[in-house]
C-alpha positions as CSV (number, residue, x, y, z in Angstrom):
1,M,115.5,127.4,81.7
2,R,117.4,125.7,84.0
3,R,114.5,125.2,86.3
4,A,112.5,123.7,83.5
5,L,115.2,121.5,82.7
6,D,115.4,120.3,86.4
7,R,112.0,119.7,86.5
8,W,111.9,117.8,83.4
9,A,115.0,115.5,84.7
10,A,113.1,115.0,87.9
11,Y,110.2,113.7,86.3
12,V,111.9,111.4,83.8
13,L,114.0,109.9,86.6
14,L,110.7,109.3,88.7
15,G,109.2,107.6,85.9
16,A,112.2,105.7,85.5
17,G,112.3,104.5,89.0
18,G,108.5,103.6,88.9
19,L,108.8,101.7,85.8
20,L,111.9,99.6,87.5
21,V,109.9,98.7,90.3
22,A,106.8,97.8,88.3
23,V,108.8,95.6,85.4
24,S,110.9,94.0,88.7
25,A,107.6,93.1,90.4
26,L,105.8,91.9,87.3
27,F,108.3,90.4,84.8
28,S,111.5,89.5,86.7
29,S,110.6,86.0,86.4
30,G,111.6,84.8,89.9
31,S,115.3,84.5,90.9
32,S,116.3,83.6,87.3
33,N,119.1,85.7,85.7
34,G,117.6,86.2,82.2
35,R,115.2,89.2,83.1
36,L,117.7,90.5,85.7
37,V,120.1,91.4,83.0
38,W,117.7,93.7,81.2
39,I,116.5,95.4,84.2
40,G,120.1,95.9,85.2
41,L,120.8,97.5,81.8
42,A,117.8,99.6,82.1
43,A,119.4,100.7,85.5
44,L,122.5,101.3,84.4
45,V,121.6,103.8,81.3
46,V,119.7,106.0,84.0
47,A,122.9,105.9,86.5
48,A,125.3,106.7,83.3
49,A,123.2,109.4,82.2
50,V,123.2,111.2,85.6
51,G,126.6,111.2,86.0
52,A,127.5,112.2,82.5
53,W,125.1,115.1,82.7
54,A,126.7,116.1,86.1
55,F,130.2,116.6,84.5
56,L,128.6,118.3,81.8
57,G,127.5,121.2,84.3
58,L,124.0,120.1,84.8
59,P,122.7,119.4,88.2
60,R,124.3,116.3,90.4
61,P,122.9,114.8,93.4
62,A,124.2,116.2,96.8
63,L,124.6,113.4,99.2
64,A,125.2,113.3,102.9
65,R,128.4,111.7,104.1
66,E,126.3,108.9,105.3
67,A,124.8,108.1,101.8
68,V,128.4,108.1,100.3
69,A,129.8,105.9,102.9
70,A,126.8,103.4,102.4
71,L,127.2,103.4,98.5
72,L,130.9,102.8,98.8
73,L,130.4,100.1,101.4
74,L,128.0,98.6,99.0
75,T,130.2,98.8,96.1
76,A,133.0,97.1,98.2
77,F,130.6,94.3,99.2
78,V,129.7,93.5,95.5
79,S,133.1,93.6,94.5
80,W,133.9,91.1,97.3
81,N,131.4,89.0,95.6
82,G,133.2,89.3,92.3
83,I,136.6,88.5,93.9
84,S,135.3,85.5,95.3
85,V,135.1,83.7,91.9
86,L,139.1,83.4,92.4
87,W,138.5,80.7,95.2
88,S,134.9,79.9,94.6
89,I,133.7,76.4,94.6
90,E,131.0,77.2,91.9
91,P,132.7,80.2,90.4
92,D,129.9,80.8,87.5
93,R,127.4,81.2,90.4
94,S,129.5,83.7,92.1
95,W,129.9,85.4,88.8
96,D,126.0,85.4,88.6
97,Y,126.0,87.1,92.2
98,L,128.5,89.7,91.2
99,N,126.2,90.8,88.5
100,R,123.3,90.8,91.0
101,G,124.9,92.9,93.1
102,L,125.7,95.3,90.3
103,V,122.3,95.5,89.3
104,Y,121.3,96.4,92.9
105,L,123.8,99.0,93.1
106,A,122.9,100.7,89.9
107,L,119.1,100.6,91.6
108,A,120.5,102.3,94.3
109,L,122.0,105.1,92.2
110,V,118.8,105.5,90.3
111,G,117.1,106.0,93.6
112,T,119.6,108.6,95.0
113,A,118.9,110.4,91.6
114,V,115.3,110.5,92.3
115,G,115.6,111.4,96.0
116,S,117.8,114.4,94.9
117,F,116.2,115.8,91.9
118,L,112.6,115.4,92.8
119,P,111.2,118.1,95.3
120,R,109.3,116.6,98.3
121,A,111.0,113.3,96.9
122,A,109.8,111.1,99.6
123,Y,106.2,112.1,99.5
124,V,106.1,111.7,95.8
125,W,107.9,108.2,95.8
126,A,105.7,106.9,98.4
127,Y,102.7,107.3,95.8
128,V,104.5,106.0,92.9
129,L,105.9,102.9,95.3
130,A,102.3,102.3,96.4
131,A,100.8,102.2,92.8
132,A,103.7,100.0,91.6
133,L,103.4,97.5,94.4
134,A,99.7,97.3,93.9
135,L,100.2,95.8,90.1
136,P,101.5,92.4,91.4
137,L,99.1,92.5,94.1
138,G,96.3,93.1,91.4
139,W,97.5,90.4,89.0
140,A,97.9,87.8,91.8
141,L,94.3,88.1,92.9
142,L,93.1,88.0,89.4
143,V,94.8,85.0,88.7
144,K,93.0,83.4,91.8
145,A,89.8,84.6,90.5
146,F,90.3,83.7,86.8
147,P,92.6,80.4,86.7
148,G,94.4,80.1,83.5
149,I,94.8,83.5,82.5
150,G,98.4,83.7,83.7
151,S,101.3,81.6,82.6
152,E,100.8,79.2,85.5
153,S,98.5,76.4,85.7
154,G,96.8,77.1,88.8
155,R,97.0,73.6,90.0
156,I,99.2,75.0,93.3
157,A,97.0,76.7,95.5
158,R,99.2,79.2,96.9
159,L,99.5,82.7,95.5
160,S,102.7,82.9,93.7
161,S,102.2,84.7,90.6
162,P,103.5,87.0,88.9
163,V,106.8,86.7,91.3
164,G,107.1,82.9,90.9
165,Y,107.6,82.3,94.7
166,W,104.8,82.7,97.4
167,N,107.3,84.0,100.2
168,A,108.6,86.7,97.9
169,L,105.0,87.6,96.7
170,A,103.9,87.7,100.3
171,L,107.1,90.0,101.2
172,L,105.9,92.5,98.4
173,F,102.4,92.6,100.0
174,A,103.9,93.0,103.5
175,M,106.3,96.1,102.0
176,A,103.1,97.7,100.6
177,L,101.1,97.6,103.8
178,P,102.7,100.5,105.6
179,L,102.1,102.4,102.5
180,A,98.5,101.6,102.2
181,L,98.2,102.7,106.0
182,W,99.9,106.0,105.4
183,L,97.3,106.5,102.5
184,S,94.4,105.7,104.6
185,A,95.3,107.4,107.8
186,R,96.8,110.8,106.9
187,R,94.3,113.6,107.1
188,E,95.9,115.5,104.3
189,H,94.6,113.0,101.9
190,A,91.6,113.2,99.8
191,H,88.5,111.1,101.2
192,W,88.4,108.9,98.2
193,L,92.2,108.4,98.5
194,R,91.7,107.6,102.0
195,A,89.0,105.2,101.5
196,L,91.2,103.7,98.5
197,G,94.0,103.1,101.0
198,V,91.7,101.1,103.4
199,V,90.4,98.8,100.3
200,Y,94.2,98.5,99.6
201,I,94.8,97.4,103.1
202,F,91.9,94.9,102.6
203,A,93.3,93.5,99.4
204,L,96.8,93.2,100.7
205,V,95.5,91.2,103.9
206,V,93.7,88.8,101.2
207,G,96.7,88.4,99.2
208,L,99.1,88.3,102.0
209,T,96.9,85.2,103.7
210,L,96.4,83.4,100.4
211,T,100.2,83.0,100.1
212,Y,100.1,80.9,103.3
213,S,103.4,82.6,103.9
214,R,104.2,82.6,107.7
215,G,107.3,84.9,107.3
216,G,105.1,87.2,105.0
217,V,102.1,87.3,107.5
218,L,104.7,88.2,110.3
219,A,106.5,90.8,108.5
220,G,103.3,92.3,107.4
221,G,102.2,92.4,111.1
222,V,105.3,94.0,112.4
223,A,105.0,96.5,109.5
224,A,101.7,97.3,110.8
225,V,102.7,98.0,114.4
226,L,105.7,99.8,113.4
227,W,103.3,102.4,111.5
228,I,101.1,102.5,114.3
229,A,103.7,103.1,117.1
230,L,105.7,105.6,114.7
231,G,103.3,106.9,112.2
232,R,100.6,109.6,112.7
233,P,97.7,109.6,113.5
234,R,97.5,106.1,115.5
235,V,93.5,106.4,115.7
236,E,93.0,106.5,111.8
237,S,95.6,104.0,111.6
238,A,94.0,101.5,114.0
239,A,90.6,102.0,112.6
240,A,91.9,101.3,109.0
241,V,93.7,98.2,110.1
242,L,90.4,97.0,111.8
243,L,88.2,97.8,108.8
244,G,90.4,96.9,106.0
245,G,92.3,94.0,107.8
246,G,89.4,92.7,109.5
247,A,87.4,92.1,106.1
248,G,90.5,90.9,104.6
249,L,90.9,88.0,107.0
250,G,87.1,87.3,106.8
251,V,87.3,86.9,103.0
252,A,90.5,85.0,103.4
253,V,89.0,82.4,106.0
254,W,86.1,81.9,103.5
255,A,88.6,81.1,100.6
256,F,90.3,78.8,102.9
257,S,86.8,76.7,103.1
258,R,86.6,76.2,99.0
259,P,88.7,73.5,97.5
260,G,89.3,75.5,94.4
261,L,90.9,78.3,96.3
262,A,92.6,76.5,99.1
263,E,93.7,72.9,98.1
264,D,96.2,71.7,95.4
265,G,95.5,69.6,92.5
266,Q,91.8,70.6,92.0
267,S,90.2,70.3,88.4
268,H,89.9,73.3,86.2
269,A,86.0,73.3,86.6
270,V,86.5,73.3,90.5
271,R,88.9,76.2,90.3
272,V,87.1,78.2,88.0
273,H,83.7,77.7,90.1
274,D,85.3,78.9,93.3
275,G,87.2,81.6,91.6
276,A,84.2,83.2,90.1
277,W,82.5,83.1,93.8
278,F,85.9,84.7,95.0
279,A,85.5,87.4,92.8
280,V,81.9,88.0,93.7
281,V,82.7,88.1,97.5
282,F,86.2,90.2,97.1
283,V,84.3,93.0,95.0
284,L,81.4,93.3,97.2
285,A,83.5,93.2,100.3
286,A,85.9,95.8,98.8
287,L,82.8,97.9,97.7
288,I,81.4,97.7,101.5
289,V,84.8,98.5,102.6
290,G,85.2,101.6,100.7
291,A,82.3,102.8,101.3
292,L,82.4,102.6,105.1
293,A,85.8,104.3,104.9
294,Y,84.8,107.1,102.6
295,I,81.6,108.1,104.9
296,G,84.0,107.4,108.0
297,S,86.3,110.2,106.6
298,V,83.9,112.5,105.6
299,V,82.0,112.4,109.2
300,E,85.4,113.0,110.7
301,E,86.1,116.1,108.7
302,R,82.5,117.5,109.2
303,R,82.5,116.2,112.8
304,P,85.9,116.7,114.2
305,L,86.7,114.5,117.4
306,S,87.5,116.2,120.6
307,D,91.0,115.3,122.0
308,R,89.4,113.4,125.0
309,R,87.2,111.5,122.6
310,R,90.1,110.7,120.2
311,R,92.2,109.2,123.1
312,L,89.2,107.0,124.1
313,L,88.6,105.8,120.6
314,G,92.3,105.3,120.1
315,R,92.5,103.1,123.1
316,V,89.4,101.2,122.2
317,A,90.9,100.5,118.6
318,L,94.4,99.7,120.0
319,G,92.5,97.4,122.6
320,A,90.5,95.7,119.6
321,L,93.8,94.9,117.9
322,V,95.5,93.6,120.7
323,V,92.6,91.5,121.5
324,G,92.7,90.4,117.7
325,V,96.2,89.2,118.3
326,A,95.8,87.6,121.3
327,A,93.0,85.4,119.9
328,G,95.3,84.3,117.0
329,A,98.0,83.6,119.4
330,V,95.4,81.4,121.5
331,G,94.5,80.0,118.4
332,V,98.2,78.7,117.5
333,V,98.6,77.7,121.1
334,V,95.4,75.5,121.0
335,E,96.4,74.3,117.6
336,T,100.1,73.3,118.7
337,K,101.9,72.1,121.8
338,P,104.1,75.4,123.0
339,E,106.2,72.8,125.2
340,G,107.6,71.4,122.0
341,W,107.9,74.2,119.8
342,F,111.7,74.6,119.9
343,K,111.8,71.0,119.1
344,E,109.4,71.0,116.3
345,F,111.1,74.4,115.0
346,T,114.4,72.5,114.6
347,S,113.2,68.8,113.6
348,Q,113.4,67.5,110.2
349,P,110.0,67.6,108.6
350,T,108.6,64.0,107.7
351,N,106.0,65.0,105.4
352,A,106.5,68.4,103.6
353,G,103.2,68.1,101.7
354,A,101.3,67.9,104.6
355,Q,102.1,71.6,105.6
356,E,101.3,73.1,102.1
357,G,97.6,73.9,102.8
358,P,96.3,77.1,105.0
359,G,97.0,74.9,108.1
360,R,100.7,75.7,107.8
361,L,99.8,79.3,109.0
362,A,99.6,77.7,112.4
363,A,102.4,75.7,112.2
364,V,105.6,76.4,114.0
365,N,108.1,74.2,112.4
366,S,110.9,75.9,110.2
367,S,110.3,73.8,106.9
368,S,114.2,72.7,107.2
369,R,115.5,75.9,107.6
370,W,116.9,75.3,111.0
371,L,119.2,72.3,109.2
372,W,120.1,74.8,106.6
373,W,121.3,77.3,108.7
374,K,123.3,74.8,110.5
375,E,124.9,73.8,107.2
376,A,125.7,77.3,106.3
377,W,127.4,77.8,109.8
378,H,129.3,74.6,109.1
379,A,130.7,75.9,106.0
380,F,131.7,79.3,107.7
381,E,133.6,77.5,110.3
382,D,135.3,75.7,107.6
383,Q,136.1,78.9,105.6
384,P,135.9,81.6,108.1
385,G,137.9,84.1,106.4
386,R,136.7,84.2,102.8
387,G,134.0,81.8,102.6
388,T,133.1,79.1,100.0
389,G,132.5,81.6,97.1
390,A,129.1,84.1,96.4
391,G,126.3,81.9,95.8
392,T,127.6,78.6,96.3
393,F,125.4,77.3,99.1
394,E,123.9,74.7,97.1
395,L,127.0,72.6,96.7
396,T,127.6,73.0,100.6
397,H,124.1,71.8,101.2
398,R,124.2,68.6,98.9
399,L,127.4,67.6,100.9
400,L,125.9,68.3,104.2
401,R,122.2,67.5,103.9
402,T,120.4,65.0,105.6
403,N,117.1,64.6,103.3
404,N,116.4,64.7,99.8
405,I,115.0,68.5,99.7
406,V,117.6,70.7,97.5
407,V,117.9,74.4,97.9
408,T,119.9,76.9,96.5
409,E,120.5,79.1,99.7
410,P,120.0,78.8,103.4
411,H,117.2,81.1,103.7
412,N,118.9,83.5,105.6
413,V,120.5,86.2,104.0
414,P,123.0,87.5,106.7
415,L,123.8,83.7,107.3
416,Q,124.1,83.2,103.8
417,F,126.8,85.9,102.9
418,L,128.5,84.7,106.2
419,S,128.9,81.4,104.8
420,E,129.8,82.3,101.3
421,T,131.8,85.4,101.5
422,G,133.4,84.9,104.9
423,I,133.8,87.1,107.7
424,V,134.9,90.0,105.2
425,G,132.0,90.1,103.0
426,F,129.4,89.7,106.4
427,L,131.1,92.8,107.8
428,L,131.1,94.7,104.7
429,L,127.4,93.9,104.5
430,V,126.5,94.9,108.1
431,A,128.4,98.1,107.8
432,F,126.6,99.0,104.6
433,L,123.1,98.5,106.3
434,A,124.4,100.3,109.5
435,T,125.4,103.1,107.5
436,A,122.5,103.3,105.4
437,G,120.3,103.1,108.2
438,L,121.7,105.9,110.0
439,G,121.4,107.8,106.8
440,V,117.8,107.0,106.4
441,V,117.0,108.0,110.0
442,R,118.7,111.3,109.7
443,A,117.2,111.9,106.3
444,V,113.7,111.3,107.9
445,R,114.1,113.5,110.9
446,R,115.0,116.4,108.2
447,L,111.7,116.1,106.7
448,G,108.7,118.4,107.3
449,E,105.7,117.2,109.2
450,I,103.6,116.1,106.2
451,E,106.6,114.5,104.3
452,R,108.0,113.1,107.4
453,A,104.9,110.7,107.6
454,A,105.8,109.5,103.9
455,G,109.5,109.0,104.9
456,V,108.3,106.6,107.9
457,A,106.1,104.6,105.8
458,L,109.0,104.2,103.3
459,A,111.6,103.5,106.4
460,I,109.2,100.6,107.7
461,V,109.3,99.1,103.9
462,L,113.1,98.9,104.4
463,V,112.8,97.4,107.7
464,T,110.0,95.0,106.4
465,Y,112.6,93.6,103.8
466,L,115.2,93.3,106.4
467,L,113.2,91.4,108.8
468,H,112.0,89.0,106.1
469,S,115.6,88.4,105.0
470,L,116.2,86.7,108.2
471,V,113.9,83.4,107.1
472,D,114.5,83.5,103.5
473,F,116.5,84.1,100.3
474,D,115.2,87.8,99.2
475,W,118.2,88.7,97.8
476,D,117.9,86.3,94.9
477,F,114.7,88.1,93.8
478,V,114.8,91.4,92.1
479,A,111.0,91.6,92.5
480,V,111.5,92.5,96.2
481,S,115.3,93.7,96.2
482,G,114.7,96.2,93.4
483,P,112.0,98.4,95.4
484,F,114.1,98.0,98.5
485,F,117.4,99.5,96.8
486,L,115.4,102.2,95.0
487,T,113.4,103.4,97.9
488,L,116.8,103.3,100.3
489,G,118.4,105.6,97.4
490,V,115.2,108.0,97.3
491,L,115.8,108.3,101.2
492,L,119.4,108.9,101.0
493,G,119.0,111.6,98.2
494,R,119.5,115.0,99.4
495,G,118.9,117.9,96.8
496,V,121.3,118.8,93.9
497,V,124.3,121.1,93.5
498,R,126.0,122.5,90.2
499,E,129.6,122.5,89.7
500,E,131.7,123.9,86.9
501,P,131.6,121.9,83.8
502,R,134.2,119.3,83.0
503,P,133.2,117.9,79.7
504,W,136.0,115.7,79.3
505,F,135.2,113.5,82.5
506,A,131.6,112.9,80.9
507,P,132.5,109.8,79.0
508,L,134.0,108.2,82.3
509,P,130.5,107.2,83.9
510,V,129.4,105.9,80.5
511,A,132.8,103.7,79.9
512,V,131.9,102.3,83.6
513,A,128.4,101.3,82.5
514,V,129.6,99.7,79.2
515,A,132.1,97.7,81.4
516,L,129.5,96.6,83.9
517,A,126.9,95.8,81.2
518,L,129.6,93.6,79.5
519,S,129.8,91.7,82.9
520,L,126.0,91.5,82.9
521,L,125.8,90.5,79.2
522,T,128.4,88.0,78.6
523,P,127.1,84.9,80.8
524,W,123.6,85.9,78.8
525,F,125.2,85.2,75.5
526,A,127.2,82.3,76.8
527,Q,123.6,81.1,77.9
528,R,122.3,81.7,74.4
529,D,125.2,79.9,72.8
530,T,124.5,76.8,75.0
531,D,120.9,76.8,74.2
532,A,122.0,76.9,70.6
533,A,124.2,73.8,71.1
534,I,121.4,71.9,72.7
535,A,119.1,72.6,69.8
536,S,122.0,71.6,67.2
537,L,122.4,68.2,68.9
538,A,118.4,67.6,69.1
539,D,118.5,68.3,65.4
540,G,121.3,65.7,64.7
541,R,124.2,68.4,64.1
542,P,127.2,67.6,66.3
543,G,129.7,69.7,64.6
544,Q,127.5,72.8,65.0
545,A,126.6,72.0,68.5
546,Y,130.5,71.7,69.3
547,R,131.0,75.1,67.8
548,H,128.2,76.6,69.8
549,A,129.5,74.7,73.1
550,R,132.9,76.2,72.2
551,D,131.8,79.4,71.8
552,A,129.7,79.5,75.0
553,R,132.9,78.2,77.0
554,S,134.9,81.0,75.8
555,L,132.4,83.6,77.0
556,N,132.0,82.0,80.4
557,P,135.0,79.9,81.3
558,F,133.6,79.1,84.8
559,A,130.5,77.1,83.9
560,L,130.1,73.6,83.4
561,E,127.0,73.2,81.0
562,P,129.3,74.3,78.0
563,I,131.8,71.7,78.8
564,F,129.2,69.0,79.0
565,W,127.4,69.7,75.7
566,Q,130.9,70.2,74.2
567,A,131.5,66.6,75.2
568,F,128.2,65.3,74.1
569,A,128.9,66.6,70.7
570,L,132.3,65.1,70.5
571,E,130.7,61.6,71.5
572,Q,128.4,61.7,68.6
573,L,131.4,62.8,66.5
574,G,133.5,59.6,67.7
575,D,136.1,61.7,69.4
576,F,136.2,59.9,72.8
577,Q,139.5,60.8,74.0
578,G,138.7,64.3,73.3
579,E,135.4,63.7,75.4
580,R,137.3,62.3,78.2
581,Q,139.6,65.1,78.7
582,L,136.6,67.8,78.4
583,Y,135.1,65.9,81.5
584,I,138.5,65.8,83.4
585,D,138.4,69.5,82.6
586,A,135.1,69.9,84.3
587,V,136.5,68.1,87.4
588,R,139.5,70.3,87.7
589,L,137.2,73.7,87.2
590,Q,134.8,72.5,89.8
591,P,136.3,69.7,92.0
592,L,133.8,69.8,94.7
593,N,130.8,70.0,92.2
594,W,129.2,66.5,92.3
595,R,127.8,66.8,88.6
596,A,131.5,67.1,87.1
597,W,132.2,63.6,88.8
598,L,128.9,62.1,88.0
599,E,129.5,63.0,84.2
600,L,133.0,61.7,84.3
601,G,132.1,58.3,85.7
602,E,129.2,57.8,83.4
603,F,131.2,58.6,80.5
604,E,133.8,55.9,81.5
605,A,130.8,53.6,82.2
606,R,129.4,54.1,78.6
607,Q,132.8,53.2,77.3
608,Q,132.2,50.0,79.4
609,D,135.6,50.7,81.3
610,Y,134.0,49.9,84.5
611,P,137.0,50.0,87.0
612,R,137.9,53.5,85.9
613,A,134.3,54.5,86.3
614,I,134.1,53.7,90.0
615,R,136.3,56.2,91.5
616,P,134.7,59.4,90.0
617,L,131.2,57.9,90.8
618,E,132.4,57.3,94.3
619,R,133.4,60.9,94.6
620,A,130.2,61.9,93.3
621,V,128.2,60.1,96.0
622,Q,130.6,61.6,98.5
623,L,129.7,65.1,97.3
624,D,126.0,64.5,97.5
625,P,125.2,61.4,99.4
626,Q,121.5,62.1,99.4
627,S,121.1,62.1,95.6
628,T,119.8,58.8,94.1
629,A,121.4,59.3,90.6
630,P,125.0,59.0,91.4
631,R,124.6,56.1,93.8
632,A,122.5,54.0,91.5
633,E,124.8,54.4,88.9
634,L,127.6,53.3,91.3
635,E,125.7,50.3,92.2
636,R,125.0,49.3,88.5
637,V,128.7,50.1,87.3
638,R,129.9,47.7,90.4
639,S,127.6,45.1,89.4
640,L,129.2,45.0,85.7
641,A,133.0,45.5,87.0
642,P,135.0,42.3,86.7
């Protein structure tokens, strides 16, 4: 009975983990918080159930010291994000970041439960993760072949659906690449599965290239190199890369020549025409790649190579890969000027639109990242101990930027947290990653030979995510961070143990989960009330709008939006003194937010008190010098002031 129950629990947890990855990748809606709430609630339910049944005498995860330390450090880091609300320059964003961290912590706990309860967890999870990551790949390529079937218009050529951001989608593909190599190279897999793995590589290379993401391509390349260096067998791995990757590059290069596939702003008819041809070429190439891979796998089994011939073929395959990489490097050198690479990397782009096509893959500029990194470093120098508050880089950026580009994060996760959470938060993050990394290495070494190969592939998935986080804001996307934390938890799992039942403690995990769920849901309900206030104003019901906005403010006292809509409602009701006080409250709540000062200045201007409007408008311009709205309003008010 116990074994049957344990087996049932293992399969339920495995299904929950796989479903969480699939939902995160397909339906997370970019970096928004709306879908994150429901993903987090689902993870909290699973984690609370595991904790509760452990106190009821059922099995609980048995974790190594490194795993326990890593989870405690992650908890401390997430808590520090929440504590930063006390001094944050944008406290509502810091609350959002606390909630995002809580979701990732819950996903890591679910992962440890999967890794603990499931026999041969790394081996099975590698299959589940590979299948889950194939779903967004299939959807992205389907949207490219048949424009208009997704929610996006398709006018932008770069692949981004279903994640909503091309660089995050490219990272998903790069994370799937070591799993595809594991499927294609391992001899214990069936012939059809190895052939399917090569086709998976082919599709990943096509998708990765069509995102035009340089960071994603580099991360995928590093992942492939790491697998060939650390995984086994190398000959089959190199052959899979040559066959699947070579064919994928060929299809991608052909796609670059089709305006409906590679250029923005094309008509629907052009996109439909070229998309149909893309579907034909892709399917034919996939069939050929799959057939060749299947035949090669069968021939290899029936006529096994001698050690000497295997070494020779391995050298030839690796040599071909080196030649391919060298040819690509030469192409970049020919298209650019190596002596000016650093200058171009650190320079401010003068025409962002010129680098949105396939040609951006050969560009060496940082797309303003260097400027954002310097802004983040300046913020750290100003507040080295505690930072400006989690998730607040946008206000820092608006104050220091030198162009009209607006970003929410500096596109470098470690530097982002150094800037926003100070040295304390940064050290907690580094300690968590170092401890977790040590735990993963030791866990993979403990695995048997067959399962160890899957463990190596999963470890490379984690490394790929971390490398890409150095050039992007991956923490903001549960589509990529969810698979990372779940996989990390799986590798840290270490079987189960049974203890004496302590049913009086069983409600404790449930109570903690309920408290965390309230933290997730409260801003969500506040946003619903804010949306209701906006709708009421549009319907001409300012009294009802005021009540909705007041309710939203009571739920989320850190946010500015409820205050603004409350003020707009009072203006329609004729209570101008109350409206002025609300704008003053907004300025006091977030004194370094340009928007609060702009709203106060615009209110005074609407009251035709132009001398009184000048000071808040000047402050808005100081806090965001590159924005046109505050400056234009200030010039207008000055022209009207006596």
